[in-house]
C-alpha positions as CSV (number, residue, x, y, z in Angstrom):
1,M,0.0,0.0,0.0
2,Y,1.3,3.4,-0.9
3,G,1.6,6.3,1.5
4,L,-0.8,8.4,-0.6
5,L,-3.8,6.7,1.0
6,L,-2.3,7.1,4.5
7,Q,-1.6,10.8,3.8
8,N,-5.2,11.1,2.6
9,M,-6.4,9.8,6.0
10,A,-4.0,12.0,8.0
11,E,-4.9,15.2,6.2
12,Y,-8.6,14.4,6.3
13,I,-8.5,14.1,10.1
14,R,-6.4,17.2,10.5
15,N,-8.6,19.4,8.2
16,K,-12.0,18.0,9.3
17,F,-11.5,17.4,13.1
18,G,-8.4,19.4,14.0
19,D,-4.7,18.7,14.8
20,N,-5.5,17.8,18.4
21,M,-7.6,14.8,17.2
22,W,-4.9,13.7,14.9
23,A,-2.4,13.9,17.8
24,K,-4.7,11.6,19.8
25,V,-4.9,9.1,16.9
26,K,-1.1,9.1,16.6
27,E,-0.8,8.6,20.3
28,Q,-3.1,5.6,20.2
29,L,-1.2,4.1,17.2
30,N,2.3,5.0,18.6
31,L,3.0,6.8,15.3
32,E,5.8,9.3,15.0
33,L,5.1,10.4,11.4
34,D,2.9,13.4,10.7
35,D,3.1,12.9,6.9
36,F,3.5,9.9,4.6
37,G,5.4,10.0,1.3
38,A,3.0,9.5,-1.6
39,T,5.2,6.9,-3.3
40,E,6.5,5.2,-0.1
41,T,5.1,1.7,0.6
42,F,3.6,0.5,3.8
43,P,2.0,-2.7,5.2
44,E,-1.3,-3.5,3.5
45,G,-3.2,-3.6,6.8
46,Q,-1.9,-0.2,8.0
47,I,-4.8,1.9,6.7
48,A,-7.4,-0.4,8.2
49,K,-5.6,-0.3,11.6
50,M,-5.4,3.5,11.4
51,G,-9.0,3.9,10.3
52,K,-10.3,1.7,13.1
53,T,-8.4,3.7,15.7
54,A,-9.5,7.0,14.2
55,M,-13.2,6.1,14.2
56,K,-12.8,5.1,17.9
57,V,-11.1,8.3,18.8
58,L,-13.5,10.5,16.7
59,S,-16.6,8.4,17.8
60,I,-18.1,8.2,14.3
61,K,-19.3,5.3,12.1
62,D,-17.4,3.8,9.2
63,E,-19.7,5.1,6.5
64,E,-19.4,8.7,7.7
65,F,-15.6,8.4,8.2
66,Y,-14.6,6.7,4.9
67,E,-17.1,8.6,2.8
68,G,-15.6,11.9,4.1
69,M,-12.1,10.5,3.5
70,G,-13.1,9.6,-0.1
71,K,-14.4,13.1,-0.7
72,Y,-11.2,14.6,0.6
73,F,-9.1,12.3,-1.7
74,V,-10.5,14.2,-4.7
75,T,-9.3,17.5,-3.1
76,L,-5.9,15.9,-2.4
77,A,-5.7,14.7,-6.0
78,K,-6.3,18.2,-7.2
79,N,-3.6,19.5,-5.0
80,L,-1.2,17.0,-6.5
81,G,-1.9,18.3,-10.0
82,Y,-4.5,15.8,-11.2
83,E,-7.4,18.3,-11.6
84,K,-7.1,18.7,-15.3
85,T,-6.9,14.9,-15.7
86,I,-10.1,14.4,-13.8
87,L,-11.9,17.0,-15.8
88,Q,-10.8,15.7,-19.2
89,L,-11.2,12.0,-18.4
90,G,-14.7,11.7,-19.8
91,R,-17.5,13.9,-21.3
92,R,-20.2,12.3,-19.0
93,I,-20.2,10.5,-15.6
94,R,-20.5,7.2,-17.5
95,D,-17.5,8.0,-19.7
96,F,-15.4,9.1,-16.7
97,F,-15.7,5.8,-14.9
98,L,-15.3,3.7,-18.0
99,N,-11.9,5.5,-18.6
100,L,-10.8,5.3,-15.0
101,D,-9.2,2.0,-15.6
102,N,-7.0,3.6,-18.3
103,L,-6.0,6.3,-15.8
104,H,-4.9,3.6,-13.3
105,D,-2.8,2.0,-16.0
106,Y,-1.1,5.3,-16.6
107,L,-0.6,5.8,-12.8
108,K,1.3,2.5,-12.6
109,Y,4.4,4.2,-14.0
110,T,4.3,6.3,-10.8
111,F,2.9,3.6,-8.5
112,P,4.2,0.3,-10.0
113,R,2.9,-1.8,-7.1
114,M,-0.6,-0.3,-7.1
115,K,-3.5,-2.8,-6.8
116,A,-5.8,-0.9,-9.1
117,P,-9.6,-1.5,-8.9
118,S,-11.9,-1.8,-11.9
119,F,-15.1,0.0,-12.7
120,F,-17.9,-1.0,-15.0
121,I,-21.3,0.6,-16.0
122,E,-24.0,-2.1,-16.0
123,D,-26.9,0.1,-17.1
124,E,-28.2,3.6,-17.3
125,D,-31.3,5.6,-18.0
126,P,-32.3,9.4,-17.9
127,T,-32.4,9.3,-14.0
128,K,-29.8,6.9,-12.8
129,L,-26.8,4.8,-13.5
130,L,-25.8,1.3,-12.2
131,M,-22.1,0.9,-11.6
132,Q,-19.9,-2.0,-10.5
133,Y,-16.7,-1.5,-8.4
134,R,-14.4,-4.6,-8.3
135,T,-11.3,-4.8,-6.1
136,R,-9.2,-7.3,-4.2
137,R,-9.1,-5.0,-1.2
138,R,-11.7,-5.0,1.5
139,G,-13.3,-2.1,3.3
140,F,-13.1,0.6,0.6
141,H,-16.7,0.6,-0.6
142,Y,-17.7,3.7,1.5
143,Y,-14.5,5.3,0.5
144,V,-15.4,4.9,-3.2
145,Q,-18.9,6.2,-2.4
146,G,-17.5,9.5,-1.2
147,Q,-15.1,9.7,-4.2
148,V,-18.0,9.3,-6.6
149,K,-20.1,12.1,-5.0
150,E,-17.2,14.5,-5.0
151,I,-16.1,13.7,-8.6
152,A,-19.7,14.2,-9.8
153,K,-19.8,17.6,-8.0
154,T,-16.6,18.6,-9.7
155,L,-17.7,17.5,-13.1
156,F,-21.1,19.2,-12.8
157,L,-19.4,22.4,-11.8
158,Y,-17.1,22.2,-14.7
159,T,-19.9,21.6,-17.3
160,G,-22.1,24.3,-15.8
161,Q,-24.7,21.9,-14.3
162,L,-25.0,23.8,-11.1
163,D,-28.5,22.5,-10.3
164,N,-27.5,18.9,-10.8
165,K,-26.8,16.7,-7.8
166,L,-25.7,13.1,-7.6
167,D,-26.6,10.6,-4.8
168,C,-24.6,7.3,-4.6
169,K,-26.0,4.3,-2.6
170,L,-24.5,0.9,-2.1
171,K,-27.1,-1.6,-3.3
172,K,-25.3,-5.0,-3.2
173,Q,-22.0,-6.5,-2.4
174,E,-20.6,-10.0,-3.1
175,I,-17.4,-12.0,-3.2
176,V,-16.4,-13.7,-6.5
177,F,-13.3,-15.9,-5.8
178,D,-10.7,-13.4,-4.5
179,T,-12.5,-10.3,-5.8
180,A,-15.0,-8.1,-3.9
181,V,-17.8,-6.8,-6.2
182,F,-19.9,-3.8,-5.1
183,H,-23.0,-2.5,-6.9
184,Y,-23.8,1.2,-6.7
185,E,-26.9,3.1,-7.8
186,L,-26.0,6.7,-8.9
187,T,-29.2,8.9,-9.0
188,Y,-29.0,12.2,-10.8
189,D,-30.2,14.0,-13.9
190,N,-28.5,12.0,-16.6
191,R,-28.6,14.6,-19.3
192,G,-25.7,13.0,-21.1
193,F,-27.6,9.8,-21.7
194,V,-30.5,11.7,-23.1
195,E,-28.2,13.5,-25.6
196,Y,-26.6,10.2,-26.5
197,T,-29.9,8.4,-27.3
198,K,-31.0,11.4,-29.4
199,S,-27.8,11.3,-31.4
200,L,-28.3,7.6,-32.1
201,E,-31.8,8.2,-33.4
202,N,-30.6,10.9,-35.8
203,R,-27.7,8.8,-37.1
204,S,-28.2,7.5,-40.7
205,E,-26.1,4.4,-41.5
206,S,-25.4,3.2,-45.0
207,S,-23.9,-0.1,-46.1
208,M,-20.1,0.2,-46.6
209,P,-18.8,-3.3,-47.2
210,I,-15.1,-4.1,-46.5
211,R,-13.1,-7.2,-47.1
212,A,-12.0,-9.0,-43.9
213,G,-8.4,-9.2,-45.1
214,V,-8.2,-5.4,-45.1
215,L,-9.4,-5.4,-41.5
216,F,-6.8,-7.8,-40.3
217,E,-4.1,-5.8,-42.1
218,M,-5.3,-2.5,-40.5
219,F,-5.4,-4.0,-37.0
220,P,-2.4,-6.4,-36.9
221,F,-3.1,-7.4,-33.3
222,C,-6.9,-8.1,-33.5
223,I,-8.4,-11.4,-32.6
224,L,-11.6,-12.8,-34.1
225,Y,-13.2,-15.6,-32.0
226,E,-16.4,-17.6,-31.7
227,K,-18.7,-18.1,-28.7
228,D,-16.8,-21.1,-27.5
229,M,-13.7,-18.9,-27.5
230,T,-12.2,-20.6,-30.5
231,V,-9.9,-18.3,-32.5
232,K,-11.2,-17.9,-36.0
233,N,-8.7,-15.4,-37.4
234,M,-6.0,-13.0,-36.2
235,G,-4.2,-9.8,-37.3
236,S,-1.0,-10.1,-39.4
237,A,1.3,-9.4,-36.5
238,L,-0.2,-12.0,-34.2
239,R,0.0,-14.5,-37.0
240,N,3.7,-14.0,-37.1
241,C,4.0,-14.4,-33.3
242,I,1.6,-17.2,-32.5
243,P,0.3,-18.7,-35.8
244,Q,-0.6,-22.0,-34.0
245,M,-3.4,-20.2,-32.1
246,V,-5.8,-20.2,-35.0
247,G,-8.4,-23.0,-34.4
248,R,-7.5,-23.2,-30.8
249,K,-9.1,-21.8,-27.7
250,L,-8.2,-18.2,-26.9
251,T,-8.0,-19.2,-23.2
252,E,-5.3,-21.7,-23.9
253,Y,-2.8,-18.9,-24.8
254,F,-4.2,-15.7,-23.2
255,E,-5.4,-14.8,-19.7
256,L,-7.6,-11.8,-18.9
257,I,-5.8,-9.1,-16.9
258,K,-8.6,-6.5,-17.0
259,P,-11.4,-6.1,-16.2
260,L,-11.5,-8.3,-13.1
261,V,-14.2,-10.7,-14.5
262,D,-14.2,-14.3,-15.6
263,F,-12.7,-14.9,-19.0
264,R,-15.8,-16.2,-20.6
265,Y,-17.8,-15.2,-23.7
266,E,-21.1,-14.6,-21.9
267,V,-19.3,-12.4,-19.3
268,I,-17.5,-10.4,-22.0
269,E,-20.8,-9.7,-23.7
270,T,-22.0,-7.9,-20.6
271,R,-18.8,-5.7,-20.5
272,M,-18.7,-4.4,-24.0
273,N,-18.0,-0.9,-22.9
274,S,-15.0,-1.9,-20.8
275,M,-11.3,-1.7,-21.8
276,F,-9.8,-5.2,-22.0
277,E,-6.2,-6.3,-21.4
278,L,-4.9,-9.8,-22.3
279,A,-1.6,-11.3,-21.6
280,T,0.0,-14.5,-22.9
281,Q,0.1,-17.3,-20.3
282,D,3.6,-18.3,-21.4
283,E,6.6,-16.1,-22.4
284,I,6.1,-15.0,-26.0
285,D,9.5,-16.1,-27.2
286,N,8.7,-19.6,-25.9
287,L,5.4,-19.6,-27.7
288,R,7.1,-18.5,-30.9
289,T,10.0,-20.9,-30.8
290,A,7.7,-23.8,-29.8
291,H,6.0,-23.4,-33.2
292,E,9.2,-22.9,-35.2
293,G,10.8,-25.9,-33.5
294,N,14.4,-24.5,-33.7
295,S,15.6,-21.0,-33.0
296,S,16.3,-19.0,-36.0
297,G,19.2,-16.5,-36.5
298,K,17.0,-13.8,-35.1
299,D,16.5,-15.9,-31.9
300,S,20.2,-15.9,-31.3
301,E,20.2,-12.2,-31.8
302,S,17.4,-12.0,-29.3
303,E,19.6,-13.7,-26.8
304,E,22.4,-11.2,-27.4
305,L,20.1,-8.1,-27.2
306,Q,17.9,-9.1,-24.3
307,I,18.7,-7.8,-20.9
308,D,20.0,-10.1,-18.2
309,D,17.8,-13.0,-17.3
310,L,16.4,-11.6,-14.1
311,E,13.4,-13.1,-12.3
312,D,11.3,-9.9,-12.6
313,V,11.6,-9.6,-16.4
314,D,8.2,-9.9,-17.9
315,K,8.4,-11.5,-21.4
316,T,4.7,-12.1,-21.8
317,L,2.9,-10.3,-24.6
318,H,0.3,-7.8,-23.4
319,I,-2.4,-6.5,-25.7
320,K,-5.1,-4.0,-24.8
321,G,-8.2,-2.8,-26.6
322,Q,-11.9,-3.0,-27.2
323,M,-14.3,-5.9,-27.7
324,I,-16.8,-5.4,-30.6
325,Y,-19.5,-7.9,-31.6
326,I,-19.7,-8.3,-35.4
327,K,-23.4,-9.0,-36.0
328,E,-22.9,-10.0,-39.7
329,W,-20.3,-12.6,-38.7
330,Q,-21.8,-13.6,-35.4
331,L,-18.3,-13.4,-34.0
332,M,-16.5,-11.3,-31.4
333,L,-13.7,-9.1,-32.5
334,F,-11.0,-7.9,-30.1
335,L,-9.4,-4.7,-31.6
336,A,-6.1,-4.4,-29.7
337,C,-2.7,-2.8,-29.6
338,P,0.4,-4.2,-28.0
339,I,1.8,-2.9,-24.7
340,M,5.6,-3.0,-25.2
341,K,8.1,-1.1,-23.0
342,G,11.0,-1.3,-25.4
343,L,12.8,-3.0,-28.3
344,N,13.5,-6.2,-26.2
345,N,9.7,-6.9,-26.1
346,L,9.6,-6.5,-29.9
347,I,12.6,-8.9,-30.3
348,W,11.1,-11.5,-28.0
349,S,7.9,-11.4,-30.1
350,G,9.9,-11.9,-33.3
351,L,8.3,-8.7,-34.7
352,F,9.6,-5.6,-36.4
353,I,8.6,-2.0,-36.1
354,N,7.0,-2.0,-39.5
355,E,4.5,-4.7,-38.4
356,L,3.0,-2.3,-35.7
357,S,-0.1,-0.4,-36.5
358,M,0.3,2.8,-38.5
359,H,-3.0,4.4,-37.4
360,D,-2.1,4.5,-33.7
361,Y,0.9,5.5,-31.7
362,S,2.4,2.0,-31.4
363,R,5.4,2.8,-33.6
364,D,5.9,6.3,-32.1
365,I,5.8,4.9,-28.6
366,M,8.3,2.1,-29.5
367,L,10.8,4.5,-31.1
368,A,10.4,7.0,-28.3
369,N,11.0,4.3,-25.7
370,A,14.0,3.1,-27.6
371,Q,15.4,6.6,-27.7
372,T,14.7,7.0,-24.0
373,D,16.5,3.8,-23.3
374,M,19.5,4.9,-25.3
375,E,19.6,8.2,-23.5
376,A,19.3,6.4,-20.2
377,N,22.1,4.0,-21.2
378,L,24.2,7.0,-22.3
379,K,23.6,8.7,-18.9
380,K,24.5,5.4,-17.2
381,M,27.8,5.3,-19.1
382,Q,28.5,8.9,-18.2
383,L,27.6,8.2,-14.6
384,A,29.9,5.1,-14.6
385,Q,32.7,7.3,-16.0
386,K,32.1,9.9,-13.3
387,E,32.0,7.1,-10.7
388,N,35.2,5.7,-12.0
389,L,36.8,9.2,-12.0
390,T,35.4,9.7,-8.5
391,K,36.9,6.4,-7.4
392,Q,40.2,7.3,-8.9
393,N,40.1,10.6,-7.1
394,I,39.2,8.8,-3.8
395,D,42.0,6.3,-4.3
396,R,44.4,9.2,-5.1
397,H,43.1,11.0,-2.0
398,G,43.7,7.9,0.1
399,A,47.2,7.5,-1.3
400,L,48.0,11.2,-0.8
401,K,46.6,11.0,2.7
402,K,48.6,7.9,3.5
403,Q,51.7,9.6,2.0
404,N,51.0,12.7,4.1
405,D,50.5,10.6,7.2
406,E,53.8,8.8,6.5
407,L,55.5,12.1,5.9
408,G,54.0,13.5,9.1
409,Y,55.2,10.5,11.2
410,M,58.5,9.8,9.4
411,F,60.2,12.1,11.9
412,L,59.2,9.5,14.6
413,P,60.6,6.1,15.3
414,T,58.2,3.3,14.2
415,S,57.1,2.3,17.7
416,I,56.4,5.9,18.7
417,G,54.7,6.7,15.4
418,V,52.3,3.8,15.9
419,E,51.3,5.2,19.3
420,V,50.8,8.7,17.9
421,I,48.6,7.3,15.0
422,K,46.5,5.5,17.6
423,G,45.8,8.8,19.3
424,T,48.1,8.6,22.2
425,D,48.9,12.0,23.8
426,P,52.4,12.9,22.7
427,D,53.1,14.3,26.1
428,S,52.7,10.9,27.6
429,L,55.4,9.5,25.4
430,A,58.2,11.4,27.1
431,Q,60.6,9.2,29.0
432,K,64.2,8.9,30.3
433,C,66.9,6.9,28.7
434,E,69.9,6.0,30.9
435,R,72.4,5.5,28.0
436,M,72.3,6.9,24.5
437,S,75.0,7.8,22.0
438,F,74.5,10.9,19.9
439,L,76.4,11.5,16.6
440,M,76.9,14.8,14.9
441,A,78.6,15.1,11.5
442,E,79.5,18.1,9.4
443,I,81.4,18.9,6.3
444,E,84.5,20.9,7.1
445,D,84.5,24.5,5.7
446,M,80.9,24.2,4.6
447,E,80.5,28.0,4.8
448,T,83.4,28.4,2.4
449,I,82.0,25.9,0.0
450,C,78.6,27.7,0.0
451,S,80.2,31.1,-0.7
452,K,82.6,29.9,-3.5
453,T,80.2,27.6,-5.4
454,K,79.3,29.3,-8.7
455,N,76.0,27.4,-9.1
456,P,73.9,27.3,-5.9
457,V,72.2,24.1,-7.1
458,D,75.5,22.3,-6.7
459,V,75.3,22.9,-2.9
460,V,71.8,21.4,-3.0
461,N,73.0,18.4,-4.9
462,L,75.9,18.0,-2.5
463,M,73.5,17.9,0.5
464,N,71.1,15.6,-1.3
465,N,73.9,13.2,-2.1
466,M,75.3,13.3,1.4
467,E,71.9,12.7,3.0
468,S,71.0,9.9,0.6
469,I,74.3,8.1,1.5
470,F,74.1,8.7,5.3
471,D,70.4,7.8,5.6
472,H,71.1,4.4,4.2
473,L,74.1,3.9,6.5
474,V,72.0,4.9,9.5
475,K,69.5,2.2,8.6
476,K,72.3,-0.3,7.9
477,N,73.8,0.2,11.4
478,G,70.5,0.1,13.3
479,C,70.6,3.8,14.3
480,Y,68.0,6.6,14.0
481,K,68.4,9.9,12.2
482,I,67.4,12.8,14.4
483,S,67.6,15.8,12.0
484,S,69.9,17.5,9.6
485,N,70.8,21.0,8.5
486,M,74.4,22.0,8.4
487,E,75.0,19.1,10.7
488,Y,73.8,15.5,10.2
489,M,72.6,14.0,13.5
490,A,71.8,10.5,14.5
491,E,71.4,8.5,17.7
492,A,71.4,4.9,19.0
493,G,69.8,3.6,22.2
494,A,67.0,6.3,22.6
495,S,64.5,5.4,19.8
496,S,64.9,1.7,20.5
497,K,66.8,-0.3,23.1
498,V,70.0,-1.8,22.0
499,D,72.7,-3.8,23.9
500,N,75.6,-1.4,23.2
501,P,74.5,1.9,21.5
502,V,78.1,3.2,21.6
503,E,79.3,0.3,19.3
504,K,76.5,1.0,16.8
505,I,77.1,4.7,16.6
506,A,80.9,4.2,16.3
507,D,80.4,1.8,13.4
508,L,78.1,4.4,11.8
509,A,80.8,7.1,12.2
510,L,83.4,4.9,10.5
511,D,81.1,4.1,7.6
512,M,80.1,7.7,7.2
513,K,83.8,8.7,7.1
514,D,84.6,6.1,4.4
515,A,81.5,7.1,2.4
516,A,82.5,10.7,2.4
517,D,86.0,9.9,1.2
518,Q,84.6,7.7,-1.7
519,A,81.4,9.3,-2.8
520,I,80.9,12.9,-1.6
521,R,82.7,15.5,-3.8
522,D,83.5,19.2,-3.2
523,P,81.4,21.2,-5.7
524,T,84.2,23.8,-5.9
525,N,86.6,21.1,-6.9
526,P,84.8,17.9,-8.1
527,K,88.0,15.9,-8.1
528,K,88.4,16.3,-4.4
529,S,86.3,14.6,-1.8
530,V,85.0,16.6,1.2
531,K,86.4,16.3,4.6
532,L,83.9,15.0,7.2
533,K,84.2,15.7,10.9
534,V,82.2,13.6,13.4
535,S,81.6,14.0,17.1
536,I,79.9,11.5,19.5
537,G,78.5,12.0,22.9
538,T,77.2,9.4,25.3
539,G,75.1,9.6,28.5
540,P,71.5,9.7,29.8
541,V,68.9,11.7,27.9
542,V,65.2,12.6,28.0
543,T,63.3,11.7,24.8
544,G,59.9,13.1,23.7
545,V,57.7,14.1,20.8
546,S,57.5,17.8,20.0
547,G,55.3,19.6,17.6
548,R,51.6,19.0,16.8
549,L,51.4,19.7,13.1
550,V,54.5,17.7,12.3
551,P,55.5,15.7,15.3
552,K,59.2,15.1,15.7
553,F,61.2,12.8,17.9
554,G,63.8,14.7,20.0
555,V,66.5,13.9,22.5
556,Y,67.6,16.3,25.3
557,G,70.6,15.9,27.6
558,S,74.4,15.8,28.0
559,P,75.2,13.7,24.9
560,V,73.8,16.5,22.7
561,S,75.8,19.1,24.5
562,Q,79.0,17.0,24.4
563,S,78.7,16.5,20.6
564,T,78.2,20.2,20.0
565,L,81.3,21.1,22.1
566,L,83.4,18.3,20.5
567,M,82.3,19.5,17.0
568,E,83.9,22.8,17.6
569,E,87.2,21.1,18.3
570,C,86.9,18.5,15.6
571,K,88.7,18.7,12.2
572,G,88.2,17.1,8.8
573,N,88.4,13.3,8.6
574,E,88.3,13.0,12.4
575,I,85.9,11.2,14.7
576,L,86.2,12.8,18.1
577,V,84.6,11.3,21.3
578,G,84.6,12.0,25.0
579,S,85.6,9.7,27.8
580,S,82.0,8.6,28.4
581,T,81.9,7.2,24.9
582,K,85.5,5.8,24.8
583,D,85.0,3.8,28.1
584,L,82.1,1.9,26.5
585,L,83.8,1.1,23.2
586,P,84.6,-2.5,22.6
587,Q,88.3,-3.3,22.5
588,A,88.2,-3.9,18.8
589,F,88.1,-0.2,18.2
590,K,91.4,1.6,17.9
591,V,91.4,5.0,19.6
592,K,94.0,7.8,20.1
593,S,94.2,10.3,22.9
594,N,93.5,14.0,22.3
595,K,93.6,17.1,24.4
596,D,91.1,17.9,27.1
597,V,88.1,20.0,26.0
598,E,86.4,22.4,28.4
599,K,83.1,21.0,29.9
600,V,83.9,17.6,28.3
601,G,87.2,16.5,29.7
602,A,89.5,14.0,28.0
603,T,88.8,13.4,24.3
604,F,89.8,10.7,21.9
605,F,89.9,9.9,18.2
606,I,88.3,6.8,16.8
607,Q,90.7,5.6,14.1
608,N,89.5,2.1,13.1
609,K,88.1,-1.2,14.2
610,E,89.8,-4.5,14.0
611,G,88.2,-7.0,11.6
612,R,86.0,-4.3,10.1
613,E,85.2,-4.9,6.5
614,A,85.6,-2.0,4.1
615,L,82.5,-0.2,3.0
616,S,81.3,-1.8,-0.2
617,S,80.0,0.2,-3.2
618,K,76.5,-1.4,-2.8
619,D,76.2,0.3,0.6
620,I,76.9,3.7,-0.9
621,K,73.5,4.9,-2.1
622,A,74.8,8.0,-3.9
623,L,72.8,10.2,-6.1
624,A,75.9,11.5,-8.0
625,P,78.5,9.3,-9.8
626,V,81.5,8.4,-7.8
627,E,84.8,9.2,-9.3
628,K,88.4,8.9,-8.2
629,A,89.4,11.7,-5.9
630,E,92.8,13.5,-6.0
631,S,93.1,13.8,-2.2
632,G,91.2,14.1,1.0
633,G,90.8,10.4,1.7
634,S,90.7,7.0,0.0
635,E,92.0,7.0,-3.5
636,G,90.0,3.9,-4.5
637,K,87.4,4.2,-7.1
638,A,83.8,3.0,-6.5
639,E,81.0,2.8,-9.0
640,A,78.0,5.1,-8.7
641,S,74.9,3.5,-7.2
642,S,71.4,4.8,-7.2
643,G,70.1,1.8,-5.3
644,E,70.0,-1.9,-5.9
645,S,68.0,-1.3,-9.0
646,G,71.2,-0.1,-10.7
647,T,69.7,3.0,-12.2
648,E,72.5,5.5,-13.1
649,S,72.3,9.2,-12.6
650,K,73.7,12.0,-14.6
651,P,76.6,13.9,-13.1
652,G,75.8,17.1,-11.3
653,A,72.1,16.5,-10.9
654,P,70.0,14.7,-8.3
655,A,69.2,11.1,-9.3
656,V,66.7,8.5,-8.1
657,D,67.7,5.9,-5.6
658,E,65.7,2.9,-4.4
659,G,63.6,5.0,-2.1
660,G,62.2,7.2,-4.9
661,P,62.7,10.7,-6.0
662,S,65.0,12.8,-3.9
663,G,63.7,15.8,-2.0
664,G,65.9,18.1,-4.1
665,D,64.4,17.3,-7.5
666,T,61.5,19.8,-7.3
667,D,60.1,22.2,-4.8
668,A,56.6,22.1,-3.3
669,L,55.2,23.7,-6.5
670,G,57.0,21.2,-8.7
671,V,59.6,23.7,-9.8
672,P,63.0,22.0,-10.6
673,D,65.8,23.0,-8.3
674,A,67.9,24.1,-11.2
675,D,65.2,26.7,-12.0
676,R,64.8,28.1,-8.5
677,P,66.8,31.2,-7.7
678,V,69.1,30.6,-4.7
679,S,71.1,33.2,-2.8
680,V,74.9,32.6,-2.9
681,A,75.3,34.4,0.4
682,A,72.8,32.1,2.1
683,P,71.9,29.3,-0.3
684,T,68.5,27.6,0.3
685,Q,69.0,23.9,0.6
686,C,66.1,21.5,-0.2
687,C,67.8,18.2,0.5
688,G,67.6,15.0,2.3
689,K,65.9,11.8,1.3
690,L,63.9,11.4,4.5
691,G,63.0,7.8,3.7
692,G,62.5,8.7,0.0
693,K,59.4,10.7,0.7
694,S,60.3,14.4,0.8
695,G,63.2,16.9,1.3
696,V,63.6,19.4,4.1
697,C,64.3,23.1,3.3
698,S,67.0,24.8,5.3
699,V,69.5,27.6,5.0
700,L,73.2,26.8,4.8
């Protein structure tokens, strides 16, 4: 049941009895809705339950309640825009109710699940009209009674019959199988009937014989049958669909859809002024192929063109029209037109558009529906493209969001980053670490290099190359990179617990020193390697996460201070440590004493480690080619490596290592570094792999 009927009842109670009474009805029914959507569906028994409760609350009888509700429905229909339809449905009261079934067929496009009733005029004279109302619903007879009175009032007003008044009374009701039949007597001044009888008396008819073959060509879907329902002849289109039906009972192939009466000849004779709709009992393509025996080429085409075999696809052939008794033949002729939604129905029937009637709109409707279907399919394709584009954008958004999250948390150790992502308060992640080793590395005379470099991009490439190499070595030695600017900083023991952080940081220092000798060139003299100075401090620290927009892992304590002080005393190609670091070094490390440093104490140089393997070329993830250096360190020549993929890079420009594009290739706006103006006095550096995700801008 559609919400239109429930809305009819709700508005009728509010307008007739007031909002307070509707509130009481709602309270009794435990309803929360004030309004019901016209096209929404509700349980079939909902209206009966609401009506019974409303009559109890309002203390009125069913005839008064439902008749008033039926009258208000006409007002509601006018408000919904159906007033012109009501006024133009028929010239007289009789014509209106005879065409009401056609209106219900039209409304099925809006209300596809509507259980439409059927109306039939049994007899009429100048003072009254006898009408039948057939329905599979119960309890709507007084509702229809109210509708009839209000519709008559509207039609009389429209035709200027202000003095005419119609009274409708229920005379009889019966149940025929599952159909309730109600007989009404409509008493009024039936002026239309008087005019109709006069026009019949004045009509002069002359004999205009016509060949039967012409008739069956004009009406390709007509059926001529005898009193025993045996098919005598058919229109040309039906002969192509179901030729085997000639000579057989019409009831063997078709069933009566409308009106709601028995499909018998004597019953049809009493309903000659009704619109009839027949439908094949079996699917039309099955009936057609059953006669042909084997599927033709067009049948295979039908299988290709038909929509997916879904359970709700109706392949039966529906024909709709008028029954006419041919007195000269003593036969009944059904003049019908097909009801086809689209080309698929035509294909299933084995017909072509040229076989449809020319004198009606069958061809126009078929072509219009086909055009509508094509437009709908085109819109579906466009919608699918938009959905695909939307999906791509969503996927891209997700990838960018993931990349952004990774970028945001790449300044954090994995274990701490997981906690931050879970929503843990960063303040709660602060803790003390009893032993941590902190490394600080810097290229000697970096200020001089920056000022003497002719092309500022060479400085950027230098830092990119250095960070690419050092980032990989930090990972190789199990340490963690803290930050980098002029100095490259890393730690061991704070981000994750290790047995001996001093050994790991010392191994890293030796690897960094070797890598600088082999792979990092001075841009002012590309044949010379840079001189790297490294300082290490060890001791207790406090760790924590600072920053909310971009959270960063930081260490605070004496090791940081020691490294800073030692860096001021350190020179190129030296690894300088304090006594707190030297005392924890394994015996395999060779150290050399140095002078005391204020606020640090005794200092030492780490020179080498017994049994240490030389740094291999595959561990040098350089962005620039490695060439033999004239001086400043190892004279050995190593091949350039841009990662294990083996991709080579052009000299003097950032390359791509296994982690992805370097941070120095382009700026945030996608501008290549070579195209960005850089101050020689204070060159802007966009460098550092940062896990292959992004660079960090700084000033050197």
